[in-house]
C-alpha positions in Angstrom: -3.1 -9.4 -7.6 0.1 -9.5 -6.8 3.2 -8.3 -8.3 6.0 -10.3 -10.2 8.8 -11.2 -9.6 9.3 -10.7 -13.2 7.6 -6.3 -13.5 9.3 -6.2 -9.7 13.0 -7.1 -12.1 12.3 -4.9 -15.5 11.8 -1.8 -13.1 15.0 -2.7 -10.8 16.3 -0.7 -9.3 13.3 1.9 -9.1 10.8 -0.2 -8.1 11.3 0.2 -4.4 8.3 0.2 -2.9 5.7 -2.5 -3.4 2.1 -0.8 -2.0 -0.9 -3.0 -1.1 -4.6 -1.3 -0.3 -7.9 -3.2 0.5 -10.4 -1.6 -1.5 -14.4 -1.8 -1.8 -15.8 -3.7 -4.3 -19.7 -3.5 -3.7 -21.7 -5.7 -1.1 -21.2 -9.2 -1.0 -22.8 -11.4 1.2 -25.1 -11.0 3.5 -24.1 -12.9 7.1 -26.2 -15.4 7.5 -25.6 -15.3 11.6 -26.3 -11.3 12.0 -28.3 -10.3 8.4 -26.0 -7.7 8.0 -24.6 -6.8 4.5 -21.0 -7.4 3.9 -18.5 -5.2 1.6 -16.4 -7.5 -0.5 -13.3 -6.5 -0.9 -9.8 -7.0 -2.7 -6.1 -6.5 -2.5 -4.9 -4.0 -5.4 -1.1 -4.2 -5.5 1.4 -1.3 -7.0 5.0 -1.1 -7.6 6.6 2.5 -6.9 8.9 4.5 -7.3 9.6 6.3 -3.8 11.9 8.8 -2.7 12.1 9.4 1.0 12.8 12.7 2.6 14.8 13.2 5.7 12.6 13.3 8.9 12.6 16.3 11.6 13.2 14.2 14.7 14.0 15.5 17.6 14.8 13.5 20.6 12.0 13.2 22.6 10.5 10.6 25.7 7.8 8.4 25.0 6.8 7.3 21.6 8.9 8.1 18.8 6.6 10.1 16.4 8.6 10.7 13.7 7.3 11.1 10.2 8.5 10.4 6.8 7.4 12.2 4.0 7.9 10.5 0.6 7.5 11.2 -3.2 7.8 9.1 -5.9 5.0 7.7 -8.7 3.7 4.5 -9.6 5.4 2.0 -12.2 2.7 -0.5 -12.1 0.4 -1.6 -13.4 0.2 1.3 -15.6 
């Protein structure tokens, strides 16, 4: 279920992040090719107010493994 534009505007400017999670809803069907059970999933979306903390970054060669911590709260759905 997508977060509506009305909901986003109701929480402006605090709702600064939209989080989407794919969650299992149980066994959905059987794959006819393999006979294996396939788990049914749905996408659940949340509007959140997140505050990013400054990263502890050090310049190094190679891949940038900088992590960003954040804290916040879910706004919608309640």
